[in-house]
N, C-alpha and C positions, 0 to 999 in steps of 0.2 A: 504494500500500500504506500500511498504518497504520504509519508509521516513527517516530512519536514520541508521547509522551503529550500529551493536550490540556491546555493551560493557559489561564488566564483573562485576558482583556483588562481592564486596570484592575480586576482581581479581581471581575468581574461573572459569570464562568462557573464551571464546575466542573472540578476536576482529575480524572484517571483514578482508578478505584477501586483500592484495595489489597484483594485478596480474602483472606479469612482462611485460616488454616493448614488443611491437609488433615487430616481426621479419619482416623486410621490405618486403612488396609486391610491385608489379609494381606500380609506382607513376603516374598512368594514371590520366588525368584531364578531362575525359569525363563527360558529364552531359546533361541535357535537352537542346535540340537544336543541339546537336552533331550528326554526321552521325550514323545511327543505333539506334537512340532513337526515341520514338513515344509515344503519349498519350495512356493510357489503363486504363479502369475502370472496376471493377467487382462489379456489383450490387447485385448479388445473385438471380436475377430473371431468373433462369435457366428453359429451356424447360424440361418437364418431361422425355423426351427421350434422353436428352443430357448426354454425358459421364462426364460432369462437375457437374452433379447433384448427390450428395452423400447422399441424404435423405433415400436411401434404407438401410443405416446403422442404422437407427432409427426404433424403434417399436412404432407404434401409437395405442392408446394414451399413454403418459407416465403414468405408474402406473397400466396398465391393468392387470399385474400379481401380484398386491398387493404391499404392502409397501417394500421399500428397507430395507434389513436386512443384518446382518453380519453372514456369515457361512464360516467356514474353513479359517477365517482370511481375507475374501474379501467381497465386496458388491455383493448382489444377489437380483434379483427380481424373485420370484418363484424359478425355478430350473436353471435359467440362470445367469451367471456372468454379472454384470453391470460394464462396463469400461467407465468411464466418459471422454468425450472430450468436454470441456466446455469453456465458456467465462464469463467474468465479465461485468456487466453494472453498471454504477455509476451515482450518483447525478440525474439530470433531466432525464437521459435515463431510469430510473426505472419507469417513469410515461408517456409512450408514448400515443398519441391519439389512438383511436380505429383503425383508418386507418393505422397508423404507426405500431401498435402492430401486425396486420395481416401480413403486409409486412415484418416486421423484423422476425417474427416467421418462415415464409416461407424461407427467405434468410438464416437464421441460419441453418435450417434443410438441405437446399441445400448444405451448406458447410460441412455437416457431424457433426455439433454441436448438442450434445444431452443433454446439461445441461447449465443453466445460474445461475451464482452466483449474488445474489442481494446485492449490496455493496454501502456504503455511502448514502443510502436512509435516514438515520437517523440524518444527520448533521444539516440541516437547515429547515426553514419554506417553505411552498409552494411558488413558484413552484419548488424550488431547492430540497426540501426534503419533508418528510411526515408530518411535524408538522404544527399546527396552532400556532400563538403567545401564549405564556403562559398567563394564566388568573387566577386570584384568587389563585396563588401559584401552579397551575397545568398546565401541558402541554398535550394537546390532539392531536390525529392524525386528519388530515384534511380528511373529508369524500370524497371530490372530488378526492384527491390523492389516497385514498384507492380504489375508484371505477376504476380509470385508471389502477392501479396495478392489481386489480382483473381481468380485461379484458385481460391484458397482460399475466398474469399467465395462464389463460385459453387457450389463443391462443398458447402459448408455449407448454403446456401440450398436446393439441390436435395434435400438430405436432410431439409428441414423445420426447419433451424436458423437462427434469426434472429441479427442482429448488433447489438451495442451499441458505437457508435463513440465513443471518447474523443478529444477534440480537443487538450487540453493536459494531459499527464501529467508528463513529465520533461524536456521541452525546456528548455534554457538558451539565452538569446540571447547569442551569442558576441562576443568582441572582433573577430573577423573580419567580423561583421555591423555593426560600428560601436558596440557597447556596451562599457562599461567592464569591465575585468577585475576580477571580484569575488572572485577566489581561491577557497578552498574553504570559505568561511564558510557554515555551515548556515543562517544568516539569509537567505542569498540562494539556497539550493539550488533549482534548477529555476525560479528567478524566480517563485516562487509568488505571493506577495501583491503583488510589484512589478507584475505583470500587471494588477492592478486599477486602478492610478493612473498608470502611466507611458504617456503617449500613443503614443510611438514603438513600444513593445512591443505595444500593442493593435493598431496598424496592421499590424505584421508578422504578428501572430497572425491577423488577418482575412485577410491575403493567403494564409496557409497554409490557412485554412478554405475559402476560395474555390477554391483549386487542388485541395485534397483532395476536397471535396464535389462539385465540378463535374467531377472526373476521370471519364472514361467507361470502363466495364468491358466489354471486347470479349467476355467470356464471358457477359455478362448483356444481350445484345441492344444492346450499346453504350450502355447507360443511364448517365446521370450518377448518382452515389450519392444525390443528393437526390431522384431520381426512382425509386429502387429500393425496392419495398415489402418486400424482404427485410431491410432495415435497420429495426430496431424503435425505436431511441431514440438520443439524442445527449446526452453529458455534456460540458459546456463545459470544466471544469477540475477535476482530481482533487485531493482533500484539500488544498484551498487556503483556509487560515485567514487572516483579517485582523481582523475585528471581534471575534473571540474570543481574540486574542492578548493577551499581557501587554505592558507598556510597553517591554520590552527591545527590541522590534523597531524602535521609534523611535530608541533609542540606537544601534542597529547600522546605521542608514541612512547610506549614503555619498552624497556628491554625485555627480551632480546630482539624485539621487532624493529626498534630504531637502529640498532647495530646492523641488522640484516639489510634494511633499506639503504643505509649509508654505504655498506659494502657494494651493493648493486649500483648505487649512484656513482661510486668511484670507478667501478668496472666500466660503466657506460661512458664516463668522462675520459678514461684512458683510451678507450676505443675511438672516441670522437676527436681527442686532441693529442694524445700521445705524451706530451710533456707539460710541465707546469708553466713554462715560458709561453707556449702556444695558447694555453688556457687563459692566462692573464691577459695576453694581447687580445684574445677574442672577447674577453669580458669588459674591456675598456669601452666606455660609451662613445658613440660617434659624436661628431660635432653637433649634429642636430639633437642628440639626446642629452647632452651635458646640461647641468643645471643652469636655468636662465631666470626669467622674470619671476618675481614673487607676486603671486595672485592674492594670497591671503596671509596675514600675520606679519611676523611672528613676535618681534620684541615687545610690542605694545599690548599683546594679548595678556589679560589678567591685571593690568594696571587700573582699569576702570570697568564698570559694568559694560558688557558688550552692547554697543549701539549698532544701528544698521551698518553694514549688512548682516551683523550677528543678531539672532533672534532666539529667545527662549520660548519653546512651546511646552506649556504645562498648565494644569488647572491652577486658578488663582490661589496663592497661598501655599501651594504644595512644594514649591522649590524656591529657596532663597539663594541669590547669587552674591557671593562675598568676594570682592576684588582685593588686589594688593596683598595676597597671602604669600608667605615664604615659598619659593619655588625650588627647583632642583639645583639652581645656582643663584648667587646674589643678583646677577643681572637679569634673571628670568623670573618675573613674578608669576604667581599662579592665581587662577580664578577657582574659588571653591563653590561647589554646588551642594548646599545643605538640603537634604531630602527630608522635608517635614512630613510628607505623606507620599509613599511610593506609588507610582503609576500602575494601573491594572495591567497594561501591556508594555512591551519594550518601547513601542513607538508613542506611548502616551506622554513621555517626557523626552524632549529633544533640544539640543543646542545646535543651531545651524547658521552657516554663512551662505546667503543666497545671492542670486544675481550673477553667477559665474558663467563664463563661456568655456566649454570643453570641446575640443576638436578630435574627431575620430582618427585613430592611428598615431596621435602625438603622445609623447612620454610626459608624465607628470610625477611628482613626488609629494606625498603627504607625510608630514612629520609632526610629532607632538610628544610632550612629556605627560605622564599620567600616573596617579596613585589614588588610593582610596583608604578609608578608615578600616575596612576589612575586605577580604577577597570578594570580588564580584566580577560580573561580566559587563562589557561595554561593546555596543555595536557601532561601527564607524563605516560610513560609505561616502562616495561621491556619486550623486544620483540626480535624476530629474526631480523637479519640485512639485509635481502634481498639476492640477487637481486629480487627474485620472492616471497619469503616467508617473509612476514612482520607481521605474526601472533603474538599476545601477548603471553607471557609465564606465565601469572598469575596475573600481575598487570597492570591495565589500568585505568586511572582516568582523569576527567576534574576537575581542581582545580579552584575555584573562588578566584582570587588574589586581595588583597586590598592594600591600601597605608601603612598599618601597617604590621610589620613583623609577620608572623605566622610560627609556627613550625609544619611541616607535618610529621607524623610517620605512615607508612603503612606496617604492617606485611602481608605476603601473602604466599600461598603455590604454588610452581611452577606446572603448568599444563602440561608441556612438557620438554624434555631434549634438550639442545643445548650445544654442546661441543666446546666452544671456539669462537662462532660467535654470541653470544647474545649481547644486548646493553641496557643500561639505557639511556632513551631519553626524553628530554624536547622539546616539539613542541610548538612554540610560534608565528607562522605566523598569518596573518589576524587581527593583532592589532598593532596600532602605539604606544601603551603605553610601555615605557621603563621598563625593568624587572631587578630585582636583585635576585641573588641566593647565598646562603651561606651554609656551612656545609653539602654539598651533600654527602650522605653515602649510600652504599649498603652493607649489612652485613648478613652473614649467621645467621640463627636462628630468633627468634621472640621476639620483645620487649613485656614486660608485664606491663600493667598499671591497677591498681586495681580501686576500687570505690572511689569516692570523699567523702569528709566529709558529713555525714548525709545521704548518699545514701545506701539503703539496700532493700532487698526483703520485709522485714517486713513493711517498709514504702511504698513499691510498687512504688519507684521512681528511680529504676535503669535506667540510661540513655540508649537511643538507641545507637547501635554501631556507632563509628565515629572516628575522628582523634585521634590517640593514643590508640585505643582499642587493647587489647591483641588478640593473634591469636585465642585462644579458644573462646573468646567473639565473634569474627568475625564468627567463625564456627557456633556458636549457632545462631548468627544473620542470617546467611545464611539458616540454618535449619528452623528457625522461619519464615522467608519469604517464604520458600518452603511450609511449613505447612499452612500458610495463603492462598497461592494460591490453594493448594490442597483442603482445606476446602471450598473455594469459588466455585471451579469447581464442587466438589461433591455435595454441597448444591444446586447449580443451576441445575445440572443434575437431582437430585432427584425431584426438583420442576418442571422442565420441563416434566419429564417422569411421575411422580406419581400424581402431582397436576393438571397439564395441559393436560396430556395425549399424549405427543409427542411419536410417535411410530417408528421414524427413528433414525439412528445413530447420536450421539451428540459428539462434541469435544469442548475443551476449547478455546485455542488460538494456535498459531503456535509453533511447538516443540522447535525451537531455541529461542523463547521468554520465554517459560516455563523452558527449560532445560530438559534433558532426564529423570531425576528422577520424576519430577512433571508430565510430560507427561505420563510416564509409570503407575503412580499411579492413574491418574484421567481421562484420555481421552479414549473414546471408539474407536476412530480412530485417526490417526496421520496426521497432516497437516503441510505443509511447504510452504514458498514463495521463489522465486528465480528470480534474474534479472542479466543479463550479463551487467555489467557496467551501473548500474542505474545512472541517471544524478546527478552530484554533484553541490552544490550551495555554492561557496566560500564566498558569502556575506550573505544577508538575505535569510532565508529559503524559498525555492520555488519562488525565484525571477526569473521571466521568461526572464529577460534581462541579467542575470548574472549567467550562468551555463556552464557546460562543460561535455562531455562524453569522454571515452577512445574509440576511433574509431578503434577497433582491432577485428580480427575474433576469435571466441571461438574455432574454429577448431584447432588452434595452441596450445591450453592449456588443454590437457586432464588431468583430475585429479584436475585441478585448476578451471575448469568450475563450474558454480553455480548449474547446475542440478545434476551432480554426487555428489557434496558436499551436496546438499539438501537431496539426497537419503540416506546419512549416518545416518540421524535422524529417519529413518523408524524403527518401532518396529516390529520385525518379529512375525507373527501370528495375526496382526491387519491390517485393511485396511490402505493404505497410499495414500494421495493425495497431489498435489502441486496446491493450489487454486489461486496462482498468479505466472505466468511465462511470461517473455517477454525479448526479446532483444530490448531495447527501441530505438526509432528513435531520431535523425537521426543517422544511422550507416551504413556504406558501406556494412556491412556483416550481416545485420539483416534478410535476406531471410530465413536463417536456423532456425528461431524461431520455426516453426511447425515441420520440420524434426527432430531437436534435441529432441523435446518433444515426438514425436511418437516413435523414436528409444529407448530412455531411458525408457519410460513408458512400452513399450512392453518387452524389455529385462529384466527389473526389476520386471515385473508383478505388476505394481502399479495399483491403483484403480481409479485414476482420475488426469487429468490436466485441469486447467482453465487458459486460456490466459487472461492477464491483459493488455489491456482492449478492449472490442469491441466498446463501444460508451459512451460518457460522456454528450454530448450537449443535450439541449432540442430541439427536432426535428432534422432537418438537417441530417437525416439518409442517404440521398443520397450524402453527401459531398464527393468530389473527391480530392485526394491529401493528403499529410501528414500534419497534423495540430496540432500535439502534440507528446509527448514522447511515449505514450502507445496505442493510439487508432488504431484499425484494420480497421475501416470502410473505410478509404480512401487510404489504403495501398495495392495496387494490388499484389505485390510480396508475401507478407505474406498470403493474402487471397487465392492466387492461389495454395498454397501448403497445405492448411488446409485439403482438402479431401484426397489426396493421403497419407498424414501423418496419418490421421485417419484410412486408410486402414491397415497401418502397425500395429496399436495398437488396435483399436476397432474391426476391422474385424479379426484381429489375423494373418495377413500375416507374421509378425515377431514373432517367438516363444520365450517364456521366457527362460532365462538361467536356466540350470538344477542344477547347484551347488550353494551352499549358503556359504557366509562368514559372521559370526556373530561377532559383537563387543559387548561391555558391556556398562552399564550405565555411566561408567567413561572413557571409551576409545572406541569411535565409530570406525567402520571399515574404512579402507583406501579407499578414493574415486578412487584410482588407480585400484581397483579391480572391478569397476562397469561394465566393459565390459567383464569380465571373469566369474563373478558369481553374483547372487543376494546378495545384501548387506543390513544390518540392525542391529538392537540391539536386543540381547537376555537378558532381565533383570535378568535372573537366572545365567548368566555366570559371572565368576570372571576374566577370561582372554579371549581375542579374539581367535576365532577358526583358523584364518588364519593371519599370520604376514603381516605387510605392505610390499609390494614388493618395489624393487628399482626403477621400472619403470612401466609405464602404460601397462596393459594387455588387449588385444583385445579378442573378442568373439571366444572361441575355436571351435565353430561349423561353423565358417566362414560365418554366416549370415550377420554380420556387422564387418567391419575392419576399425579401426580408424588409419590412416596412419599419423605419425608425425615425421618420421625419418628426412625428409627434411622440415623444417618449412614453406618454401615458396611454398611448394606443399601439405601442410596439408589438409586432406580431410577424409570424411567418405564414405565408399562404402557399399551399401546395396544390398544383393543378395538373394532374396527369390523367390519361384516359381511365386507368383502373383504380386510382386512389386520389381522392381530393379532400382537402380539409384546411384547417388553420389552427394555430396555437399561439397563445400570448395574451395580451391585454385586449380582449376581443368583445367585451360586454357591450350591449346596446348598439350593435352594429349589424349591417347587412353586407354580405360578401357574395358577389356574382362570379361563379366559375363557369367553365364550359359545361352547359347543360345542367348545372346545379346551383341553386341559390340557398344560402344559409343565413338565417337571421337569428342572432344570439341575443337573449334577453339579459336582464340584470343578474349578475353573479357575484359571489363573494370575491372581493379584491379585484374585480373586473377580469379575473383570470379563468381561462378554459382551454382545453385541447379537444377539438372536434374533427373526426375523420369519418368518411364513407369510403369503403373499399370493396371491390368485387371479390367474391369467394373463389372464383376460378381464374382470375387474372385477365379476363376480358374487360372491355370498356363498361362503365357503370350501366349505360343505357342498353347494352347487349347481354348483360349477365342475367342469370336466373335468380341469383341471390346475392345480397350485399350484407356486410357487417357495418354497423354504425356504432362508433364509440364516442361518448361525450363525457369528459371528466373535468373536475376542477382540482380539488385537493382532498387529502385524507388526513384524519387526525384521530388519535386514540382518546376516548373520553378520559378526562382527568389529567391531561398533559399540563405540567406546571410551568406555563410560559412566564417569562419575566415581562416587564412592561414594554420593552423594546422588541419583543418577540425574536430574540437572538439566542435564547437558550431555554431548555426545560430542566437543566441540571440532570439529576439522576432519576427524575420522576417522569417517565414516559407515558403514564396513564395505563389503562388496561383495555385490551381489545374486547370484542372485535372493533376494528376501525370504523369510523363513520365518515361518510362522504357527502358532498353537496351535489344535488341533482342540477343539471344544466338545462334551463329552459331555452328551447330553440325550435325554429320552424324551418322545414326543408321543402324545397320544390325541385323535383327532378323531371327532366324532359323525357319521361318514359312512363309507361303504364305500370303502376305498382298495385299488386293485388292485396298485399297485407304487410303490416309492420307489427312485430312482436317484441315486447320487452322480455329480456332474458335474465335468468338468475346467475349467480356466480359460477355455476357449472355449465352455463350456456343453454340451459333448458328454458322453454317458453314459460313466462309468467302470466302475461296478459296481452291483449291486442291493443293497438294504437289506431284510432280512426284515420282513414285516408280519404282525401277529397280529390276527385279527378276532374280536370278541366276539359273544356271542349277542344283545346289545342293538343290534347294527349298527355299533358303533364300531370303530375301527381304531387299533392301537398299533404304533409302531416306534421304534427307538433309533439314534441317530447318535453318532459319536465320532471321535477322532483316527485310528483305523485306516482310515477312509474317505478320508483324504488330500484333503479338499476343504472349501470354505467354503459351498458351496451344493448344493441338491438339487432334483430334480424329483419331485413327488408326483402320481401319476395316480389319479383317482377311478374307481370302477366305471362303465363305460359304460352 
């Protein structure tokens, strides 16, 4: 899962986006128990003849046409494209009972799901994970867990559902296996980047891969997993960043891992330069890179309260600035920040210098002195100033501050240009420890620091890049880290394919965790993750009592949304998947999770989307109601739209864009182009083929229009022969599509997703049956919302979930014989009156009284 913001290694990458404030929608206060709300549950136990059964999109069994392979830059089975519409299962859900496995496979197929990503199965011991307790220095898989997984895999495959096997997700190499106790430091969580360069870990990992992939499934003709065509792809390691990290990972390295990495660093330098003399010559800054004009600072900083362009962002009275304090030297005064009340979030309290101009590709150096009353963290960056764009411009770092003065010197290369609206920012919220800063400077050019006494290539003791390192040393460090990553992925790919016999596509980790260069050099297909406002945890990580979400609709933010931005990482000519996608709960506007995925995947001609997550718990597959950030099982509004959204993508109702916009390894294409043409990276290009537009562009063929001119009416309109609809802030509006008019009444928060799709793939007017889905939002009774509706803490209420019915009137240019409201299993509940006009069209009205989210529409035989 995406459990942290991405930060930049040596400030070469980008930080996560801060999305602008929600443009107010109707502040309705409806919810469970209100008029028009009713319980609704989708179990997936559809009747075979129901229009809500989308299993016809799957071909049974999975793998009947042979192994998944890459042809013409896409996934194929035989001569047919494989478009993956998948879900993740995590932790205990990877090991269902036989009865549950049969039930779940049927339900997923009925939802149109054709793939399952096996995730977080490797974290713990049975029953939560696949392991037995370590014994005699080794950790072995539990035979009982393997048997449950074998049966589950077979049930999925028999229903036409492929598997995505993840090999390293959340395993930590334990003290019982002979590795050092690393405590609870997040720097070592799940041994992510350590796996790249610690030889003993790689060997243990290979042992697991061999045992896991050579395991024979008795329910699949005793096939080894490497020989099973029902397995579609393999991911080596999940969300494993190394070359895109900042320098703090080096500072956090403990022995013997730091020594191991430094040895590899020196071996790399010796191969690159040969002698210390050549290394020092290479590390001298060029004339263009040498220190130049001072842009900010530094001698006057701390003498008086910072005035413009320095600005303190904090709640009134929470922080007091005390100037003219003793600094690290007599000539360098300090500014003291007394924390009266700590900010709830890191960014709640900031000291910044604004109005700066930063030019892409130029070298700069940030330097400052810092200390605190007690150890604490401090986030520092050079970034855009908002209000919607807060991306870093080349330098982002979390500094570990101690009670002793330390001098931080950070050269960096700007990754983007900002003409007059950049900032140097110190973020210090979430800690009550008082802070002192002195000698704060931003200067053009790069500082140069050579080797220390006794340090040389000949002695093989050149230190790892760190505070005060020169720009060229940082660049070499960046390249070294990339080379370490590439070597690992290539070595593991060779091992999996040549030694173990894996026959399906293999990728390393997610592209934004590798960076474009590493991905292009080492991954057979490209994968990304995306969440629209993943929950944030201002205190302890994953504290279920202390979190918040930004409860705003993605429809209002084209180009800033996480799906189009994920698509900028695609490498043209290779398959592209998003193996984790979700608008996490609770969110008033989360119903569009599946429609957004269906639209983007179809237009961009992607190869797969996996929703995160279908289920996590052991058992409880029939749970009703929202019970966590990511789980689909109890969320009726998201489940109701899975099938019709699969029609757009898997069935091919929505055609791919015909034009292409290619970016480069150093400059990805603009996400503003994502509805105008297919976007991705061409590694051979030096310059993008299409410049970044000034505004978002919609589909030129008119299949999909993303309307954002009026934010309070932002919506997407889909108009294809077999599926038509709209989603977003659509209340009190009429939309005329080809042969179909939809009039939406007043709804809670103005929000709804409404689709009409043919059952057999023919045009609506020519089909015998249609499925109509109309949803708003779901909420479990008793959810303990705060006033801002940004959190429910640990009180998610109790199911079954209630939903709001959508009042709407439809006129179709065809003769409709009947409309039926359906229950959660797709069975008929009641009839809806239909009026026929003289011109042959038919009109009907739906609403909360029907007590349903979906309907069957029968056309005249």
